[in-house]
C-alpha angles and dihedrals in degrees: 000000000000096000092051090051091049091049092052091047090050091052091050090050091050091054089050090052090048093055094041098046102033098035096203117207127211091253096051117112109226130195120200108200112209093357126154135175134252110173091188085077095226095117097041096224120185094233090058092047105037111104099206101056095161088070095045125100123188121200119194139155091219107091092190090057090050093049090051090049092051091050097048101033109024092171091065115087109235116199129182110227150128120255089224093059109028112195096227136097123255115290092358093144130056090211134019117198127188129167126191095341108103094064089062096061097098100227142040089243091057091047090052090051092051092048091050091050094049091052091045098053098032132072088198131011144195114195121175129191138163117273109247091209095058106110095232126060110215099198093059095022091227128136122243097352092117088064090063124090111271096259093048091048091054091051091050092050091050090053093056135338142146115285106211092195096055098029096232142084114275139166130247099041114154123221103163090132092060117099112163118210131224123221089250091054090049088053089053091050094048105026096170095050139096111243107215127188121228108208131178096154132033096304135021109283091189138012134209136217107218116182165275093338110237093035097065134059114273111236117257121259108282094035109123113247132183113249117240110249 
């Protein structure tokens, strides 16, 4: 399906941005917040792609995902933990990576807590999330619903949305945990960061906080960047 192909291409592009803007080195300690593995390669996860797995730590609330990670990649450190209260000392990682996690934290207050924790434990960070203003919502695979107020979006998704387990549109799906973020909100969450657009179609489907500014590579001319307001 076209939207699945676009999503996979977008993930591949985000990984490309990560390597180009963060420039990880073999000795860097890296934390993947909310990461999981998929060795088939279809979901383009960092833990499947990262070449220096002995310096990679994954923190996740999902114990099944951690058990799977331990089984497939025993050299990766798998830690049970909540993104709002990361169980690590200040600046204990050279790099913190998180892709498509922060929009699932229910509330703005939870998103603020996750952003604070990432900036507390990481010397540099790369945090990606869907763009609320993109006219197609990839979780539900519905057009324009992300432009609605949160309550109206939830009602629309319950009426009909894509069921990833069955591979078809169904009714009654719940998405109360989903709170999509605007570029301006991302700037508020990560005030010392560059906000970089990730575009594979006509407009950035996702955007990334890369920071702190001055310690990461500035995107090349032509790369979409959020204006400072």
